[in-house]
A tleap script that builds the chain and sets N, CA, C and O, in Angstrom:
source leaprc.protein.ff14SB
mol = sequence {
  NMET MET VAL ALA MET ALA MET VAL SER MET
  ALA ALA VAL ALA GLN GLU SER LYS ASP LYS
  VAL ALA ALA ASP PRO LYS VAL GLN THR GLN
  LYS GLU MET LYS SER VAL ASP MET ALA THR
  GLN LYS ALA GLU TRP ASP LYS LYS VAL LYS
  ASP GLU LEU LYS LEU THR PRO GLU GLN VAL
  THR LYS PHE ASP ALA LEU ASN LYS GLU TYR
  GLY ASP LYS MET ASN ALA VAL GLN GLN ASP
  ALA THR LEU ASN GLN ASP ALA GLN LYS GLU
  LYS LYS MET THR LEU LYS LYS GLU LYS GLU
  ALA LYS LEU PHE GLU ILE PHE THR PRO GLU
  GLN GLN ALA ALA TYR LYS ASN LEU ILE GLU
  LYS ARG LYS LYS ASP MET GLU ALA ASN LYS
  PRO ALA GLY CASN
}
set mol.1.N position { -8.434 41.575 -28.963 }
set mol.1.CA position { -9.672 41.277 -28.285 }
set mol.1.C position { -10.111 39.838 -28.555 }
set mol.1.O position { -10.565 39.140 -27.649 }
set mol.2.N position { -9.974 39.408 -29.788 }
set mol.2.CA position { -10.361 38.043 -30.140 }
set mol.2.C position { -9.490 37.023 -29.393 }
set mol.2.O position { -9.981 35.979 -28.964 }
set mol.3.N position { -8.214 37.330 -29.241 }
set mol.3.CA position { -7.310 36.433 -28.538 }
set mol.3.C position { -7.740 36.307 -27.084 }
set mol.3.O position { -7.746 35.205 -26.535 }
set mol.4.N position { -8.092 37.403 -26.466 }
set mol.4.CA position { -8.538 37.388 -25.069 }
set mol.4.C position { -9.809 36.568 -24.925 }
set mol.4.O position { -9.939 35.790 -23.980 }
set mol.5.N position { -10.753 36.732 -25.853 }
set mol.5.CA position { -12.006 35.974 -25.805 }
set mol.5.C position { -11.722 34.481 -25.977 }
set mol.5.O position { -12.327 33.649 -25.303 }
set mol.6.N position { -10.811 34.150 -26.870 }
set mol.6.CA position { -10.471 32.748 -27.098 }
set mol.6.C position { -9.845 32.142 -25.852 }
set mol.6.O position { -10.138 31.000 -25.497 }
set mol.7.N position { -8.988 32.903 -25.189 }
set mol.7.CA position { -8.337 32.401 -23.991 }
set mol.7.C position { -9.347 32.196 -22.869 }
set mol.7.O position { -9.271 31.210 -22.136 }
set mol.8.N position { -10.295 33.125 -22.732 }
set mol.8.CA position { -11.324 32.989 -21.698 }
set mol.8.C position { -12.180 31.766 -21.992 }
set mol.8.O position { -12.537 31.019 -21.080 }
set mol.9.N position { -12.508 31.563 -23.254 }
set mol.9.CA position { -13.315 30.400 -23.646 }
set mol.9.C position { -12.567 29.101 -23.357 }
set mol.9.O position { -13.153 28.144 -22.851 }
set mol.10.N position { -11.287 29.068 -23.673 }
set mol.10.CA position { -10.490 27.870 -23.417 }
set mol.10.C position { -10.403 27.589 -21.920 }
set mol.10.O position { -10.483 26.436 -21.494 }
set mol.11.N position { -10.242 28.629 -21.135 }
set mol.11.CA position { -10.170 28.453 -19.689 }
set mol.11.C position { -11.492 27.923 -19.152 }
set mol.11.O position { -11.508 27.062 -18.272 }
set mol.12.N position { -12.595 28.434 -19.676 }
set mol.12.CA position { -13.911 27.982 -19.225 }
set mol.12.C position { -14.129 26.516 -19.581 }
set mol.12.O position { -14.639 25.750 -18.763 }
set mol.13.N position { -13.751 26.121 -20.786 }
set mol.13.CA position { -13.904 24.730 -21.219 }
set mol.13.C position { -13.015 23.824 -20.368 }
set mol.13.O position { -13.440 22.744 -19.957 }
set mol.14.N position { -11.789 24.259 -20.105 }
set mol.14.CA position { -10.884 23.460 -19.289 }
set mol.14.C position { -11.438 23.280 -17.885 }
set mol.14.O position { -11.369 22.188 -17.322 }
set mol.15.N position { -11.992 24.357 -17.312 }
set mol.15.CA position { -12.560 24.269 -15.967 }
set mol.15.C position { -13.780 23.355 -15.972 }
set mol.15.O position { -13.973 22.574 -15.040 }
set mol.16.N position { -14.594 23.445 -16.999 }
set mol.16.CA position { -15.780 22.606 -17.095 }
set mol.16.C position { -15.378 21.134 -17.174 }
set mol.16.O position { -15.994 20.285 -16.529 }
set mol.17.N position { -14.349 20.832 -17.963 }
set mol.17.CA position { -13.861 19.453 -18.065 }
set mol.17.C position { -13.341 18.974 -16.725 }
set mol.17.O position { -13.597 17.842 -16.315 }
set mol.18.N position { -12.608 19.846 -16.045 }
set mol.18.CA position { -12.060 19.504 -14.739 }
set mol.18.C position { -13.196 19.221 -13.747 }
set mol.18.O position { -13.117 18.278 -12.959 }
set mol.19.N position { -14.245 20.036 -13.791 }
set mol.19.CA position { -15.389 19.846 -12.907 }
set mol.19.C position { -16.087 18.525 -13.196 }
set mol.19.O position { -16.505 17.830 -12.271 }
set mol.20.N position { -16.217 18.174 -14.471 }
set mol.20.CA position { -16.858 16.910 -14.836 }
set mol.20.C position { -16.051 15.732 -14.308 }
set mol.20.O position { -16.619 14.773 -13.785 }
set mol.21.N position { -14.733 15.798 -14.440 }
set mol.21.CA position { -13.874 14.719 -13.961 }
set mol.21.C position { -14.010 14.596 -12.450 }
set mol.21.O position { -14.126 13.488 -11.927 }
set mol.22.N position { -13.997 15.726 -11.742 }
set mol.22.CA position { -14.100 15.696 -10.286 }
set mol.22.C position { -15.461 15.166 -9.846 }
set mol.22.O position { -15.560 14.502 -8.815 }
set mol.23.N position { -16.511 15.453 -10.618 }
set mol.23.CA position { -17.859 15.023 -10.247 }
set mol.23.C position { -18.117 13.558 -10.592 }
set mol.23.O position { -19.024 12.944 -10.031 }
set mol.24.N position { -17.335 12.995 -11.503 }
set mol.24.CA position { -17.549 11.625 -11.950 }
set mol.24.C position { -16.836 10.656 -11.016 }
set mol.24.O position { -15.606 10.618 -10.993 }
set mol.25.N position { -17.596 9.864 -10.238 }
set mol.25.CA position { -16.958 8.945 -9.299 }
set mol.25.C position { -16.188 7.829 -9.990 }
set mol.25.O position { -15.370 7.165 -9.355 }
set mol.26.N position { -16.433 7.610 -11.279 }
set mol.26.CA position { -15.739 6.556 -12.006 }
set mol.26.C position { -14.310 6.962 -12.362 }
set mol.26.O position { -13.446 6.111 -12.572 }
set mol.27.N position { -14.073 8.269 -12.426 }
set mol.27.CA position { -12.751 8.769 -12.774 }
set mol.27.C position { -11.904 8.807 -11.509 }
set mol.27.O position { -12.253 9.460 -10.526 }
set mol.28.N position { -10.775 8.088 -11.556 }
set mol.28.CA position { -9.903 8.019 -10.392 }
set mol.28.C position { -8.562 8.666 -10.705 }
set mol.28.O position { -8.078 8.605 -11.835 }
set mol.29.N position { -7.978 9.278 -9.703 }
set mol.29.CA position { -6.648 9.833 -9.877 }
set mol.29.C position { -5.643 8.695 -9.862 }
set mol.29.O position { -5.962 7.576 -9.459 }
set mol.30.N position { -4.419 8.990 -10.306 }
set mol.30.CA position { -3.379 7.963 -10.284 }
set mol.30.C position { -3.114 7.516 -8.859 }
set mol.30.O position { -2.874 6.335 -8.611 }
set mol.31.N position { -3.154 8.457 -7.916 }
set mol.31.CA position { -2.905 8.118 -6.521 }
set mol.31.C position { -3.979 7.164 -6.000 }
set mol.31.O position { -3.670 6.206 -5.291 }
set mol.32.N position { -5.240 7.424 -6.350 }
set mol.32.CA position { -6.322 6.539 -5.919 }
set mol.32.C position { -6.176 5.160 -6.548 }
set mol.32.O position { -6.384 4.145 -5.884 }
set mol.33.N position { -5.815 5.125 -7.835 }
set mol.33.CA position { -5.658 3.839 -8.513 }
set mol.33.C position { -4.502 3.065 -7.895 }
set mol.33.O position { -4.595 1.850 -7.721 }
set mol.34.N position { -3.408 3.756 -7.560 }
set mol.34.CA position { -2.270 3.097 -6.923 }
set mol.34.C position { -2.683 2.543 -5.564 }
set mol.34.O position { -2.276 1.444 -5.186 }
set mol.35.N position { -3.486 3.301 -4.838 }
set mol.35.CA position { -3.953 2.865 -3.524 }
set mol.35.C position { -4.812 1.610 -3.639 }
set mol.35.O position { -4.667 0.678 -2.847 }
set mol.36.N position { -5.702 1.587 -4.621 }
set mol.36.CA position { -6.558 0.413 -4.849 }
set mol.36.C position { -5.704 -0.779 -5.249 }
set mol.36.O position { -5.917 -1.893 -4.768 }
set mol.37.N position { -4.728 -0.542 -6.138 }
set mol.37.CA position { -3.844 -1.618 -6.585 }
set mol.37.C position { -3.043 -2.171 -5.408 }
set mol.37.O position { -2.879 -3.385 -5.283 }
set mol.38.N position { -2.546 -1.291 -4.550 }
set mol.38.CA position { -1.778 -1.733 -3.388 }
set mol.38.C position { -2.657 -2.519 -2.418 }
set mol.38.O position { -2.209 -3.502 -1.827 }
set mol.39.N position { -3.899 -2.089 -2.257 }
set mol.39.CA position { -4.823 -2.806 -1.372 }
set mol.39.C position { -5.098 -4.212 -1.915 }
set mol.39.O position { -5.185 -5.177 -1.156 }
set mol.40.N position { -5.231 -4.308 -3.226 }
set mol.40.CA position { -5.452 -5.612 -3.857 }
set mol.40.C position { -4.232 -6.511 -3.660 }
set mol.40.O position { -4.364 -7.688 -3.324 }
set mol.41.N position { -3.053 -5.948 -3.871 }
set mol.41.CA position { -1.830 -6.715 -3.684 }
set mol.41.C position { -1.691 -7.169 -2.228 }
set mol.41.O position { -1.271 -8.295 -1.963 }
set mol.42.N position { -2.043 -6.296 -1.298 }
set mol.42.CA position { -1.960 -6.621 0.131 }
set mol.42.C position { -2.903 -7.782 0.445 }
set mol.42.O position { -2.524 -8.723 1.142 }
set mol.43.N position { -4.124 -7.714 -0.066 }
set mol.43.CA position { -5.101 -8.781 0.177 }
set mol.43.C position { -4.610 -10.108 -0.405 }
set mol.43.O position { -4.770 -11.160 0.214 }
set mol.44.N position { -4.012 -10.050 -1.598 }
set mol.44.CA position { -3.484 -11.265 -2.227 }
set mol.44.C position { -2.322 -11.829 -1.408 }
set mol.44.O position { -2.214 -13.043 -1.239 }
set mol.45.N position { -1.457 -10.955 -0.904 }
set mol.45.CA position { -0.324 -11.385 -0.076 }
set mol.45.C position { -0.835 -12.050 1.201 }
set mol.45.O position { -0.375 -13.130 1.573 }
set mol.46.N position { -1.786 -11.401 1.868 }
set mol.46.CA position { -2.326 -11.960 3.110 }
set mol.46.C position { -2.927 -13.343 2.876 }
set mol.46.O position { -2.731 -14.256 3.679 }
set mol.47.N position { -3.656 -13.492 1.778 }
set mol.47.CA position { -4.255 -14.797 1.452 }
set mol.47.C position { -3.163 -15.837 1.198 }
set mol.47.O position { -3.265 -16.978 1.648 }
set mol.48.N position { -2.133 -15.435 0.482 }
set mol.48.CA position { -1.026 -16.347 0.189 }
set mol.48.C position { -0.356 -16.811 1.481 }
set mol.48.O position { -0.075 -17.999 1.640 }
set mol.49.N position { -0.097 -15.882 2.403 }
set mol.49.CA position { 0.531 -16.241 3.680 }
set mol.49.C position { -0.359 -17.221 4.437 }
set mol.49.O position { 0.110 -18.252 4.918 }
set mol.50.N position { -1.633 -16.897 4.538 }
set mol.50.CA position { -2.563 -17.761 5.274 }
set mol.50.C position { -2.624 -19.158 4.662 }
set mol.50.O position { -2.613 -20.159 5.379 }
set mol.51.N position { -2.689 -19.217 3.337 }
set mol.51.CA position { -2.809 -20.506 2.648 }
set mol.51.C position { -1.511 -21.320 2.713 }
set mol.51.O position { -1.525 -22.496 3.077 }
set mol.52.N position { -0.394 -20.682 2.357 }
set mol.52.CA position { 0.860 -21.429 2.271 }
set mol.52.C position { 1.410 -21.819 3.643 }
set mol.52.O position { 2.093 -22.835 3.768 }
set mol.53.N position { 1.118 -21.023 4.670 }
set mol.53.CA position { 1.577 -21.365 6.015 }
set mol.53.C position { 0.559 -22.243 6.735 }
set mol.53.O position { 0.808 -22.733 7.836 }
set mol.54.N position { -0.603 -22.434 6.085 }
set mol.54.CA position { -1.673 -23.251 6.659 }
set mol.54.C position { -1.995 -22.805 8.090 }
set mol.54.O position { -1.961 -23.593 9.035 }
set mol.55.N position { -2.310 -21.506 8.208 }
set mol.55.CA position { -2.631 -20.946 9.518 }
set mol.55.C position { -3.924 -21.548 10.060 }
set mol.55.O position { -4.873 -21.794 9.315 }
set mol.56.N position { -3.940 -21.777 11.364 }
set mol.56.CA position { -5.151 -22.264 12.026 }
set mol.56.C position { -6.137 -21.095 12.136 }
set mol.56.O position { -5.740 -19.940 11.978 }
set mol.57.N position { -7.408 -21.379 12.402 }
set mol.57.CA position { -8.365 -20.285 12.575 }
set mol.57.C position { -7.924 -19.283 13.656 }
set mol.57.O position { -8.108 -18.076 13.496 }
set mol.58.N position { -7.351 -19.781 14.741 }
set mol.58.CA position { -6.871 -18.895 15.803 }
set mol.58.C position { -5.713 -18.023 15.291 }
set mol.58.O position { -5.646 -16.831 15.592 }
set mol.59.N position { -4.815 -18.624 14.524 }
set mol.59.CA position { -3.707 -17.861 13.964 }
set mol.59.C position { -4.205 -16.815 12.964 }
set mol.59.O position { -3.681 -15.702 12.913 }
set mol.60.N position { -5.210 -17.172 12.175 }
set mol.60.CA position { -5.775 -16.231 11.201 }
set mol.60.C position { -6.339 -15.011 11.929 }
set mol.60.O position { -6.132 -13.878 11.496 }
set mol.61.N position { -7.042 -15.240 13.019 }
set mol.61.CA position { -7.612 -14.136 13.794 }
set mol.61.C position { -6.502 -13.211 14.293 }
set mol.61.O position { -6.611 -11.990 14.189 }
set mol.62.N position { -5.440 -13.799 14.833 }
set mol.62.CA position { -4.318 -12.998 15.345 }
set mol.62.C position { -3.577 -12.302 14.200 }
set mol.62.O position { -3.173 -11.146 14.330 }
set mol.63.N position { -3.403 -13.004 13.090 }
set mol.63.CA position { -2.730 -12.449 11.908 }
set mol.63.C position { -3.497 -11.227 11.401 }
set mol.63.O position { -2.907 -10.179 11.138 }
set mol.64.N position { -4.818 -11.374 11.268 }
set mol.64.CA position { -5.649 -10.263 10.792 }
set mol.64.C position { -5.601 -9.077 11.756 }
set mol.64.O position { -5.551 -7.926 11.322 }
set mol.65.N position { -5.617 -9.354 13.057 }
set mol.65.CA position { -5.566 -8.284 14.054 }
set mol.65.C position { -4.234 -7.531 13.975 }
set mol.65.O position { -4.203 -6.303 14.055 }
set mol.66.N position { -3.144 -8.271 13.819 }
set mol.66.CA position { -1.834 -7.623 13.691 }
set mol.66.C position { -1.752 -6.782 12.422 }
set mol.66.O position { -1.216 -5.674 12.442 }
set mol.67.N position { -2.278 -7.302 11.327 }
set mol.67.CA position { -2.271 -6.548 10.076 }
set mol.67.C position { -3.061 -5.250 10.210 }
set mol.67.O position { -2.639 -4.208 9.711 }
set mol.68.N position { -4.198 -5.315 10.879 }
set mol.68.CA position { -4.997 -4.099 11.066 }
set mol.68.C position { -4.257 -3.111 11.959 }
set mol.68.O position { -4.150 -1.929 11.634 }
set mol.69.N position { -3.746 -3.602 13.088 }
set mol.69.CA position { -3.031 -2.734 14.033 }
set mol.69.C position { -1.857 -2.021 13.353 }
set mol.69.O position { -1.707 -0.803 13.460 }
set mol.70.N position { -1.040 -2.792 12.664 }
set mol.70.CA position { 0.144 -2.196 12.048 }
set mol.70.C position { -0.187 -1.433 10.769 }
set mol.70.O position { 0.541 -0.511 10.401 }
set mol.71.N position { -1.257 -1.794 10.094 }
set mol.71.CA position { -1.723 -1.006 8.951 }
set mol.71.C position { -2.145 0.382 9.403 }
set mol.71.O position { -1.821 1.380 8.759 }
set mol.72.N position { -2.870 0.440 10.514 }
set mol.72.CA position { -3.292 1.727 11.072 }
set mol.72.C position { -2.086 2.564 11.495 }
set mol.72.O position { -2.044 3.772 11.263 }
set mol.73.N position { -1.110 1.906 12.118 }
set mol.73.CA position { 0.101 2.618 12.547 }
set mol.73.C position { 0.880 3.145 11.340 }
set mol.73.O position { 1.376 4.271 11.360 }
set mol.74.N position { 0.984 2.336 10.301 }
set mol.74.CA position { 1.693 2.764 9.080 }
set mol.74.C position { 0.984 3.959 8.434 }
set mol.74.O position { 1.626 4.910 7.990 }
set mol.75.N position { -0.344 3.894 8.389 }
set mol.75.CA position { -1.106 5.014 7.820 }
set mol.75.C position { -0.898 6.284 8.624 }
set mol.75.O position { -0.788 7.370 8.055 }
set mol.76.N position { -0.845 6.157 9.947 }
set mol.76.CA position { -0.625 7.327 10.807 }
set mol.76.C position { 0.741 7.950 10.513 }
set mol.76.O position { 0.870 9.173 10.453 }
set mol.77.N position { 1.751 7.114 10.330 }
set mol.77.CA position { 3.085 7.625 10.002 }
set mol.77.C position { 3.044 8.319 8.645 }
set mol.77.O position { 3.617 9.395 8.476 }
set mol.78.N position { 2.367 7.704 7.683 }
set mol.78.CA position { 2.259 8.265 6.329 }
set mol.78.C position { 1.580 9.632 6.347 }
set mol.78.O position { 1.948 10.522 5.581 }
set mol.79.N position { 0.592 9.794 7.222 }
set mol.79.CA position { -0.172 11.038 7.284 }
set mol.79.C position { 0.483 12.105 8.171 }
set mol.79.O position { 0.040 13.253 8.183 }
set mol.80.N position { 1.524 11.735 8.906 }
set mol.80.CA position { 2.172 12.655 9.848 }
set mol.80.C position { 3.010 13.681 9.087 }
set mol.80.O position { 4.114 13.383 8.631 }
set mol.81.N position { 2.471 14.891 8.957 }
set mol.81.CA position { 3.133 15.956 8.205 }
set mol.81.C position { 4.376 16.492 8.916 }
set mol.81.O position { 5.172 17.211 8.312 }
set mol.82.N position { 4.547 16.149 10.189 }
set mol.82.CA position { 5.717 16.642 10.920 }
set mol.82.C position { 6.967 15.820 10.611 }
set mol.82.O position { 8.076 16.220 10.965 }
set mol.83.N position { 6.794 14.674 9.952 }
set mol.83.CA position { 7.932 13.807 9.636 }
set mol.83.C position { 8.383 14.023 8.195 }
set mol.83.O position { 7.567 14.084 7.275 }
set mol.84.N position { 9.703 14.137 8.018 }
set mol.84.CA position { 10.203 14.193 6.645 }
set mol.84.C position { 10.248 12.759 6.096 }
set mol.84.O position { 9.961 11.800 6.812 }
set mol.85.N position { 10.607 12.634 4.837 }
set mol.85.CA position { 10.562 11.323 4.182 }
set mol.85.C position { 11.494 10.313 4.858 }
set mol.85.O position { 11.137 9.145 5.012 }
set mol.86.N position { 12.686 10.762 5.260 }
set mol.86.CA position { 13.623 9.845 5.919 }
set mol.86.C position { 13.084 9.369 7.267 }
set mol.86.O position { 13.205 8.193 7.609 }
set mol.87.N position { 12.489 10.284 8.029 }
set mol.87.CA position { 11.933 9.923 9.339 }
set mol.87.C position { 10.758 8.960 9.168 }
set mol.87.O position { 10.603 8.022 9.949 }
set mol.88.N position { 9.932 9.194 8.145 }
set mol.88.CA position { 8.818 8.277 7.867 }
set mol.88.C position { 9.349 6.890 7.532 }
set mol.88.O position { 8.850 5.886 8.041 }
set mol.89.N position { 10.356 6.840 6.680 }
set mol.89.CA position { 10.925 5.550 6.279 }
set mol.89.C position { 11.477 4.807 7.491 }
set mol.89.O position { 11.280 3.600 7.632 }
set mol.90.N position { 12.172 5.538 8.364 }
set mol.90.CA position { 12.743 4.926 9.557 }
set mol.90.C position { 11.652 4.375 10.474 }
set mol.90.O position { 11.764 3.258 10.979 }
set mol.91.N position { 10.593 5.167 10.687 }
set mol.91.CA position { 9.495 4.714 11.551 }
set mol.91.C position { 8.800 3.501 10.946 }
set mol.91.O position { 8.440 2.566 11.661 }
set mol.92.N position { 8.611 3.515 9.634 }
set mol.92.CA position { 7.956 2.388 8.968 }
set mol.92.C position { 8.792 1.112 9.089 }
set mol.92.O position { 8.249 0.027 9.299 }
set mol.93.N position { 10.095 1.244 8.958 }
set mol.93.CA position { 10.971 0.067 9.097 }
set mol.93.C position { 10.893 -0.476 10.525 }
set mol.93.O position { 10.876 -1.690 10.725 }
set mol.94.N position { 10.845 0.408 11.511 }
set mol.94.CA position { 10.725 -0.021 12.908 }
set mol.94.C position { 9.409 -0.757 13.114 }
set mol.94.O position { 9.376 -1.811 13.749 }
set mol.95.N position { 8.322 -0.202 12.576 }
set mol.95.CA position { 7.011 -0.848 12.700 }
set mol.95.C position { 7.008 -2.210 12.000 }
set mol.95.O position { 6.433 -3.174 12.505 }
set mol.96.N position { 7.647 -2.278 10.848 }
set mol.96.CA position { 7.703 -3.535 10.094 }
set mol.96.C position { 8.420 -4.618 10.912 }
set mol.96.O position { 7.981 -5.768 10.956 }
set mol.97.N position { 9.520 -4.236 11.553 }
set mol.97.CA position { 10.270 -5.196 12.377 }
set mol.97.C position { 9.450 -5.624 13.596 }
set mol.97.O position { 9.447 -6.799 13.962 }
set mol.98.N position { 8.757 -4.671 14.223 }
set mol.98.CA position { 7.899 -5.003 15.373 }
set mol.98.C position { 6.814 -5.993 14.956 }
set mol.98.O position { 6.553 -6.983 15.641 }
set mol.99.N position { 6.188 -5.698 13.811 }
set mol.99.CA position { 5.107 -6.562 13.327 }
set mol.99.C position { 5.631 -7.970 13.053 }
set mol.99.O position { 4.996 -8.958 13.424 }
set mol.100.N position { 6.785 -8.057 12.406 }
set mol.100.CA position { 7.337 -9.373 12.095 }
set mol.100.C position { 7.644 -10.152 13.373 }
set mol.100.O position { 7.408 -11.358 13.435 }
set mol.101.N position { 8.167 -9.472 14.386 }
set mol.101.CA position { 8.459 -10.144 15.667 }
set mol.101.C position { 7.172 -10.688 16.281 }
set mol.101.O position { 7.153 -11.797 16.815 }
set mol.102.N position { 6.106 -9.910 16.204 }
set mol.102.CA position { 4.824 -10.368 16.758 }
set mol.102.C position { 4.242 -11.501 15.925 }
set mol.102.O position { 3.625 -12.417 16.469 }
set mol.103.N position { 4.432 -11.447 14.613 }
set mol.103.CA position { 3.968 -12.544 13.762 }
set mol.103.C position { 4.682 -13.836 14.140 }
set mol.103.O position { 4.066 -14.899 14.223 }
set mol.104.N position { 5.986 -13.732 14.368 }
set mol.104.CA position { 6.753 -14.917 14.700 }
set mol.104.C position { 6.323 -15.515 16.037 }
set mol.104.O position { 6.543 -16.700 16.287 }
set mol.105.N position { 5.716 -14.706 16.889 }
set mol.105.CA position { 5.192 -15.239 18.157 }
set mol.105.C position { 3.989 -16.145 17.928 }
set mol.105.O position { 3.733 -17.054 18.718 }
set mol.106.N position { 3.242 -15.895 16.835 }
set mol.106.CA position { 2.056 -16.727 16.577 }
set mol.106.C position { 2.344 -17.870 15.605 }
set mol.106.O position { 1.558 -18.813 15.517 }
set mol.107.N position { 3.469 -17.798 14.869 }
set mol.107.CA position { 3.821 -18.851 13.926 }
set mol.107.C position { 4.597 -19.954 14.631 }
set mol.107.O position { 5.331 -19.700 15.586 }
set mol.108.N position { 4.428 -21.173 14.154 }
set mol.108.CA position { 5.264 -22.291 14.602 }
set mol.108.C position { 6.645 -22.121 13.952 }
set mol.108.O position { 6.790 -21.328 13.021 }
set mol.109.N position { 7.649 -22.848 14.427 }
set mol.109.CA position { 8.972 -22.765 13.777 }
set mol.109.C position { 8.922 -23.085 12.273 }
set mol.109.O position { 9.614 -22.450 11.478 }
set mol.110.N position { 8.107 -24.063 11.893 }
set mol.110.CA position { 7.978 -24.426 10.479 }
set mol.110.C position { 7.343 -23.269 9.689 }
set mol.110.O position { 7.763 -22.962 8.574 }
set mol.111.N position { 6.336 -22.643 10.284 }
set mol.111.CA position { 5.680 -21.522 9.625 }
set mol.111.C position { 6.628 -20.316 9.526 }
set mol.111.O position { 6.604 -19.579 8.541 }
set mol.112.N position { 7.445 -20.129 10.538 }
set mol.112.CA position { 8.428 -19.039 10.501 }
set mol.112.C position { 9.381 -19.225 9.317 }
set mol.112.O position { 9.667 -18.278 8.584 }
set mol.113.N position { 9.862 -20.443 9.144 }
set mol.113.CA position { 10.772 -20.737 8.032 }
set mol.113.C position { 10.067 -20.524 6.690 }
set mol.113.O position { 10.638 -19.949 5.762 }
set mol.114.N position { 8.834 -20.988 6.601 }
set mol.114.CA position { 8.067 -20.823 5.358 }
set mol.114.C position { 7.812 -19.335 5.078 }
set mol.114.O position { 7.870 -18.899 3.928 }
set mol.115.N position { 7.531 -18.568 6.124 }
set mol.115.CA position { 7.292 -17.128 5.980 }
set mol.115.C position { 8.562 -16.434 5.476 }
set mol.115.O position { 8.497 -15.595 4.578 }
set mol.116.N position { 9.703 -16.782 6.049 }
set mol.116.CA position { 10.974 -16.196 5.600 }
set mol.116.C position { 11.207 -16.500 4.125 }
set mol.116.O position { 11.669 -15.638 3.376 }
set mol.117.N position { 10.886 -17.731 3.703 }
set mol.117.CA position { 11.030 -18.102 2.291 }
set mol.117.C position { 10.101 -17.274 1.405 }
set mol.117.O position { 10.494 -16.834 0.325 }
set mol.118.N position { 8.872 -17.065 1.866 }
set mol.118.CA position { 7.927 -16.245 1.102 }
set mol.118.C position { 8.442 -14.817 0.954 }
set mol.118.O position { 8.346 -14.227 -0.122 }
set mol.119.N position { 8.984 -14.270 2.025 }
set mol.119.CA position { 9.514 -12.905 1.994 }
set mol.119.C position { 10.677 -12.807 1.003 }
set mol.119.O position { 10.753 -11.863 0.218 }
set mol.120.N position { 11.571 -13.782 1.046 }
set mol.120.CA position { 12.713 -13.788 0.124 }
set mol.120.C position { 12.247 -13.869 -1.325 }
set mol.120.O position { 12.753 -13.155 -2.191 }
set mol.121.N position { 11.286 -14.740 -1.577 }
set mol.121.CA position { 10.749 -14.881 -2.932 }
set mol.121.C position { 10.092 -13.577 -3.384 }
set mol.121.O position { 10.248 -13.159 -4.531 }
set mol.122.N position { 9.367 -12.947 -2.485 }
set mol.122.CA position { 8.699 -11.684 -2.801 }
set mol.122.C position { 9.733 -10.599 -3.133 }
set mol.122.O position { 9.543 -9.832 -4.077 }
set mol.123.N position { 10.816 -10.536 -2.367 }
set mol.123.CA position { 11.876 -9.558 -2.636 }
set mol.123.C position { 12.477 -9.785 -4.020 }
set mol.123.O position { 12.678 -8.838 -4.781 }
set mol.124.N position { 12.763 -11.057 -4.341 }
set mol.124.CA position { 13.344 -11.374 -5.648 }
set mol.124.C position { 12.385 -11.007 -6.775 }
set mol.124.O position { 12.803 -10.464 -7.798 }
set mol.125.N position { 11.099 -11.301 -6.588 }
set mol.125.CA position { 10.101 -10.968 -7.602 }
set mol.125.C position { 10.007 -9.457 -7.801 }
set mol.125.O position { 9.882 -8.976 -8.927 }
set mol.126.N position { 10.068 -8.712 -6.690 }
set mol.126.CA position { 9.980 -7.254 -6.792 }
set mol.126.C position { 11.210 -6.702 -7.505 }
set mol.126.O position { 11.094 -5.775 -8.307 }
set mol.127.N position { 12.385 -7.258 -7.223 }
set mol.127.CA position { 13.605 -6.818 -7.898 }
set mol.127.C position { 13.518 -7.112 -9.395 }
set mol.127.O position { 13.898 -6.280 -10.220 }
set mol.128.N position { 13.021 -8.291 -9.739 }
set mol.128.CA position { 12.902 -8.685 -11.133 }
set mol.128.C position { 11.912 -7.820 -11.895 }
set mol.128.O position { 12.074 -7.586 -13.093 }
set mol.129.N position { 10.880 -7.343 -11.193 }
set mol.129.CA position { 9.846 -6.525 -11.839 }
set mol.129.C position { 10.110 -5.025 -11.755 }
set mol.129.O position { 9.329 -4.221 -12.263 }
set mol.130.N position { 11.215 -4.653 -11.111 }
set mol.130.CA position { 11.545 -3.233 -10.960 }
set mol.130.C position { 11.929 -2.669 -12.316 }
set mol.130.O position { 12.718 -3.278 -13.039 }
set mol.131.N position { 11.372 -1.489 -12.678 }
set mol.131.CA position { 11.729 -0.881 -13.967 }
set mol.131.C position { 13.225 -0.555 -14.020 }
set mol.131.O position { 13.838 -0.243 -12.999 }
set mol.132.N position { 13.792 -0.632 -15.200 }
set mol.132.CA position { 15.215 -0.343 -15.381 }
set mol.132.C position { 15.500 1.090 -14.983 }
set mol.132.O position { 14.697 1.990 -15.231 }
set mol.133.N position { 16.659 1.293 -14.360 }
set mol.133.CA position { 17.053 2.638 -13.969 }
set mol.133.C position { 16.632 3.017 -12.564 }
set mol.133.O position { 16.957 4.114 -12.109 }
set mol.134.N position { 15.923 2.150 -11.860 }
set mol.134.CA position { 15.490 2.466 -10.503 }
set mol.134.C position { 16.285 1.719 -9.489 }
set mol.134.O position { 16.052 1.867 -8.289 }
savepdb mol mol.pdb
quit
């Protein structure tokens, strides 16, 4: 009987702790923290592209519009429960290529070359920062 009471008490305390965490807006899940971190990285990348390519105000407007359009499309693919992981990856790669083609329409040839260099550098940095075994 004592064991049963102890187990019920432990379950109640665990549920209470869980409720407190869920009610506390300061407590974030790992998924939420990853999402915030990715959003920060995206904003930093966008700023870097705009600055290093020296985009004109008109180009910035078009760049931002393309990022929003394709960000929305990527999110829709991510949320599409009818797609398996491979199908999602394939659709995302297609969207990425479409977006890059549209970006190149607004970039000058010099900016296109600079953008390609930025992408290559970013790939190398990501490879260098990849945890061992992945």
